[in-house]
C-alpha positions in Angstrom: 9.2 8.6 10.0 8.6 5.1 8.6 5.4 3.9 7.1 4.8 1.6 10.1 5.4 4.5 12.5 3.2 6.8 10.5 0.3 4.3 10.2 0.5 3.6 13.9 0.3 7.3 14.7 -2.6 7.8 12.2 -4.6 4.9 13.6 -4.2 6.3 17.1 -5.2 9.8 15.9 -8.3 8.5 14.1 -9.6 7.1 17.5 -8.8 10.3 19.3 -10.4 12.4 16.5 -13.6 10.5 16.9 -13.7 11.3 20.6 -12.9 15.0 20.1 -15.0 15.7 17.0 -18.0 17.0 18.9 -15.8 19.8 20.3 -14.6 21.0 16.9 -17.8 20.8 14.8 -20.4 22.4 17.0 -20.3 25.7 15.2 -21.0 24.2 11.8 -24.3 24.5 9.9 -24.4 20.9 8.8 -26.9 19.7 6.2 -29.7 17.9 8.1 -29.9 14.2 7.1 -33.3 14.7 5.6 -32.0 17.4 3.2 -28.7 15.7 2.1 -30.2 14.4 -1.1 -31.4 17.8 -2.3 -28.5 20.1 -1.3 -27.0 21.9 -4.3 -24.3 24.4 -5.4 -26.2 27.4 -6.7 -25.3 27.9 -10.4 -26.9 28.2 -13.8 -26.3 24.5 -14.6 -25.8 21.2 -12.8 -22.3 20.8 -11.5 -22.2 17.5 -9.7 -23.7 14.0 -9.6 -23.9 11.1 -7.2 -21.2 8.7 -8.0 -23.5 5.7 -7.5 -26.4 6.9 -9.6 -26.7 5.0 -12.9 -28.5 8.0 -14.4 -25.1 9.8 -14.6 -24.3 7.9 -17.8 -27.5 8.9 -19.5 -27.2 12.5 -18.5 -23.5 12.8 -19.5 -23.5 10.8 -22.7 -23.1 13.8 -25.0 -19.3 13.4 -25.4 -17.9 14.5 -28.7 -15.4 12.2 -30.5 -12.0 13.5 -31.3 -10.9 14.7 -34.7 -9.9 11.1 -35.5 -13.5 9.9 -34.8 -12.3 8.0 -31.7 -13.2 8.5 -28.1 -10.4 8.0 -25.6 -11.0 7.8 -21.8 -8.3 8.3 -19.2 -8.8 7.4 -15.5 -6.3 8.4 -12.8 -6.4 6.7 -9.5 -5.5 7.9 -6.0 -2.3 6.9 -4.3 -0.7 9.8 -2.4 3.0 10.0 -3.0 2.6 7.3 -5.6 1.2 10.0 -7.9 4.8 10.6 -9.0 4.3 7.5 -11.1 1.3 8.8 -12.9 2.9 12.2 -13.5 6.0 10.6 -14.9 4.1 8.2 -17.0 2.2 10.9 -18.8 5.3 12.9 -19.5 7.1 9.8 -20.8 4.0 9.0 -23.0 4.3 12.5 -24.5 8.0 12.0 -25.3 7.2 8.6 -26.8 4.6 10.1 -29.1 1.1 9.0 -29.8 -0.5 10.2 -26.5 -4.2 10.8 -27.3 -6.2 13.9 -26.7 -8.5 12.3 -24.2 -12.2 13.1 -24.6 -13.0 12.1 -21.0 -10.6 12.3 -18.1 -11.4 11.3 -14.5 -9.3 11.6 -11.3 -9.5 10.8 -7.6 -7.2 11.9 -4.8 -3.8 12.6 -6.2 -5.3 11.6 -9.6 -7.6 14.6 -9.2 -4.5 16.8 -9.1 -3.0 15.2 -12.3 -6.3 15.0 -14.2 -6.7 18.7 -15.3 -3.1 18.6 -16.7 -3.8 15.3 -18.5 -7.0 16.8 -19.9 -5.4 19.9 -21.2 -2.6 17.9 -22.9 1.2 17.7 -23.2 1.6 21.5 -23.2 1.0 21.3 -19.5 3.6 18.6 -18.7 5.9 21.3 -17.3 3.4 22.0 -14.6 3.3 18.4 -13.6 7.1 18.2 -13.4 7.4 21.5 -11.4 4.7 20.6 -8.9 5.8 17.1 -8.2 9.3 18.3 -7.7 8.1 20.8 -5.1 6.3 18.1 -3.1 9.4 16.1 -2.5 10.7 18.3 0.3 12.5 16.3 3.0 10.8 18.1 5.9 7.2 17.4 5.0 6.8 15.4 8.3 7.7 18.5 10.3 4.1 19.7 9.7 2.6 16.8 11.5 0.4 18.2 14.3 -0.2 15.1 16.6 -0.5 17.3 19.7 -3.2 19.5 18.0 -5.2 16.4 17.1 -5.2 15.4 20.8 -7.1 18.6 21.6 -9.6 18.5 18.8 -7.9 19.5 15.6 -9.6 17.9 12.6 -6.3 16.4 11.2 -2.7 15.5 11.8 -1.3 17.4 8.8 -1.9 20.8 7.3 -3.2 20.8 3.7 -1.7 24.2 2.9 1.2 22.7 0.8 -1.3 20.6 -1.2 -3.5 23.6 -1.8 -0.5 25.6 -3.0 0.3 22.8 -5.4 -3.3 22.7 -6.7 -3.2 26.5 -7.3 0.0 26.1 -9.3 -1.6 23.4 -11.5 -5.0 25.0 -12.0 -4.9 28.8 -12.4 -7.4 31.1 -14.1 -5.8 30.4 -17.5 -6.0 26.7 -17.1 -9.6 26.8 -15.9 -10.6 28.9 -18.8 -8.9 26.4 -21.2 -10.9 23.6 -19.5 -14.1 25.6 -20.2 -13.2 26.0 -23.8 -12.7 22.2 -24.2 -15.9 21.5 -22.3 -17.9 23.6 -24.8 -16.4 21.4 -27.5 -17.8 18.2 -25.9 -14.9 17.0 -23.8 -15.3 16.2 -20.2 -13.2 16.4 -17.0 -14.6 14.7 -13.8 -13.2 14.7 -10.2 -14.4 12.4 -7.5 -14.8 13.2 -3.8 -16.6 11.5 -0.9 -19.6 13.3 0.6 -19.4 12.3 4.3 -22.8 13.7 5.1 -24.4 11.5 2.5 -21.8 8.7 2.9 -21.7 8.5 -0.9 -19.3 9.2 -3.8 -19.7 12.4 -5.7 -18.7 13.3 -9.2 -17.9 16.9 -10.0 -18.1 18.2 -13.6 -15.1 20.5 -13.7 -15.8 21.8 -17.2 -19.3 22.8 -16.2 -17.9 24.7 -13.2 -15.4 26.4 -15.5 -18.2 27.8 -17.7 -20.7 28.5 -15.0 -21.8 31.8 -13.6 -20.2 31.2 -10.2 -18.0 34.2 -9.3 -15.8 31.8 -7.1 -15.5 29.0 -9.7 -11.7 28.9 -9.5 -11.8 28.7 -5.7 -14.5 26.0 -5.9 -12.4 23.9 -8.2 -9.4 24.2 -5.9 -11.5 23.2 -2.9 -13.0 20.2 -4.8 -9.5 18.9 -5.8 -8.3 19.6 -2.2 -11.2 17.6 -0.8 -10.5 14.7 -3.2 -6.9 14.5 -1.7 -8.1 14.9 2.0 -7.3 11.5 3.6 -9.5 11.5 6.7 -7.6 12.1 9.9 -4.4 12.9 8.0 -5.6 16.1 6.2 -8.6 18.2 7.3 -11.9 17.7 5.5 -13.1 20.4 3.2 -16.4 22.2 3.9 -18.3 23.2 0.9 -21.2 25.8 1.0 -24.5 24.4 -0.2 -28.2 25.3 -0.1 -31.4 23.3 0.5 -34.9 24.7 0.8 -33.6 28.2 0.7 -31.3 27.7 3.6 -27.4 27.7 3.7 -25.5 24.7 5.0 -22.1 23.1 4.6 -21.1 19.7 3.5 -18.0 17.7 4.5 -16.0 16.3 1.6 -12.9 14.0 1.9 -10.7 11.8 -0.3 -12.6 10.2 -3.1 -10.6 7.1 -2.4 -12.7 6.4 0.7 -15.5 5.2 -1.5 -13.6 4.1 -4.7 -10.0 4.0 -5.7 -10.8 5.1 -9.3 -13.7 7.1 -10.4 -16.3 4.5 -11.6 -18.7 5.7 -14.3 -22.0 4.7 -12.8 -24.3 3.2 -15.4 -21.3 2.0 -17.5 -20.1 3.2 -20.9 -22.8 2.0 -23.2 -24.6 5.4 -23.4 -21.2 7.0 -24.2 -20.4 4.8 -27.1 -23.8 4.2 -28.5 -24.1 4.7 -32.3 -20.4 5.5 -32.7 -18.2 3.8 -35.3 -14.8 5.0 -34.1 -12.4 3.2 -31.8 -13.1 3.5 -28.0 -10.3 3.1 -25.5 -10.1 3.3 -21.8 -6.7 3.9 -20.3 -6.2 3.5 -16.5 -3.1 4.9 -14.7 -3.2 3.3 -11.3 -0.9 5.1 -8.8 -0.3 2.0 -6.7 0.6 -1.7 -6.7 -2.1 -4.1 -7.9 -0.2 -7.3 -7.4 0.2 -8.9 -3.9 3.5 -7.9 -2.1 4.6 -10.8 0.2 6.2 -9.7 3.5 6.8 -11.0 7.0 4.2 -10.0 9.5 4.6 -9.9 13.3 1.8 -11.3 15.4 0.7 -8.2 17.3 -2.4 -6.0 17.0 -0.6 -3.0 15.6 1.4 -5.1 13.1 -1.7 -6.9 11.9 -3.4 -3.5 11.4 -0.4 -2.1 9.6 -0.6 -5.1 7.2 -4.4 -5.3 7.0 -5.3 -1.7 6.2 -3.0 -1.5 3.1 -4.3 -4.9 2.0 -7.9 -3.7 2.4 -7.2 -0.7 0.2 -5.3 -2.8 -2.3 -8.2 -5.1 -2.8 -10.7 -2.3 -3.0 -8.5 -1.0 -5.8 -8.4 -4.4 -7.5 -12.2 -4.7 -7.2 -12.7 -1.2 -8.7 -10.3 -2.1 -11.6 -12.3 -5.2 -12.2 -15.5 -3.2 -12.3 -13.9 -0.8 -14.9 -12.6 -3.7 -16.9 -16.0 -5.4 -17.0 -17.8 -2.1 -17.9 -15.3 -1.5 -20.7 -15.7 -5.0 -22.1 -19.5 -4.7 -22.0 -19.4 -1.5 -24.0 -16.7 -2.8 -26.4 -14.0 -0.5 -25.2 -10.3 -1.6 -25.4 -8.9 -1.6 -21.8 -5.3 -0.6 -21.0 -3.9 -0.5 -17.5 -0.6 0.6 -16.0 0.4 0.3 -12.4 3.5 0.2 -10.2 5.0 -3.3 -10.1 5.2 -5.1 -6.8 9.0 -5.3 -7.0 9.4 -1.5 -7.0 11.0 -0.6 -3.6 8.5 0.7 -1.1 9.2 4.1 0.4 10.7 4.1 3.9 8.9 7.3 4.6 5.2 8.0 4.4 6.0 11.4 2.9 8.5 10.1 0.3 12.1 11.1 0.3 13.3 13.3 -2.6 15.4 10.4 -3.8 12.5 7.9 -3.7 10.0 10.2 -5.4 12.5 11.0 -8.1 13.1 7.3 -8.7 9.4 6.6 -8.9 8.9 9.6 -11.3 11.7 8.4 -13.5 10.3 4.8 -13.4 6.9 6.1 -14.4 8.5 8.2 -17.1 10.3 5.2 -18.6 7.1 3.1 -18.4 5.3 5.8 -20.3 8.1 6.2 -22.8 8.1 2.4 -23.4 4.3 2.1 -23.6 4.3 -0.3 -20.7 0.6 -1.4 -20.4 -0.5 -4.5 -18.5 -3.0 -6.9 -20.0 -6.0 -8.1 -17.9 
């Protein structure tokens, strides 16, 4: 399946899903609109924040500097199969030497899968290699359920392979290790989109790791799964919440619907206040930032096939500009790496093993060479 064919099918399915949604969601206990703002996950501490609430920076400013006195931030973007670039870059950075122990790591979509491993450090590089190798199977497209979508299924693709990969990345041992680091002042955040609220949401994974929730590992898996759930392609994730003593569910999907990188609402000033060490923000963007010229046919579908990726690209560029401006305002050094426009585009929306391997190796060499772009 080519990217054009896949996008054509997905666009058609989105329209069909909108028509059939009422048939599939009637049994849900949705959060009433008037209670959306107060719905919570029951725990002994706060686990999540609105991704557009500037109070987040003030509440979360207690980040401890590293042993060197510096505070290093890492942001991992979405990008689907392009996540092979970010995984390879981190491993290459390890082999180059000098990869920091990041005090704050954030991730959205495929970046949410990579983020826990980046947070825990180079000892977990083997998990990145193993998981991204397992996601390069040639028959991924065989799971496409276009017929099911016609009759009301919430998605075209099953998310079971993605959930399996998430479970391999974050097991009980890894979650406990995240909790230990959280207690020492480091932070790991994952972004989703709360469809009921139509707002971005930031999940404090370390707080979940040390919470009293009996299902905290499952909750982390579901949050990361939701962050990767491209609407219409993968099913949304329903999370159990409570409001005014009643139980409801929320629908969460890909964090990339609202932002391509997790933006720190309120900026970084509160995080760096009264600190003398060096502050750096590293951004691994699993996509192409630069324009990619191409011929375009004058037809409605061809125009959509070109317009949708262009829309997402410029959303990503705008988000990167926001991060850059926030970093400059707070005095953080800003470093960005992204896939260059001349890297060959995949001929399959699922990525062939050869293409994914090539992108992983390209990312590895970029990390090994310290290939950062200036802005």
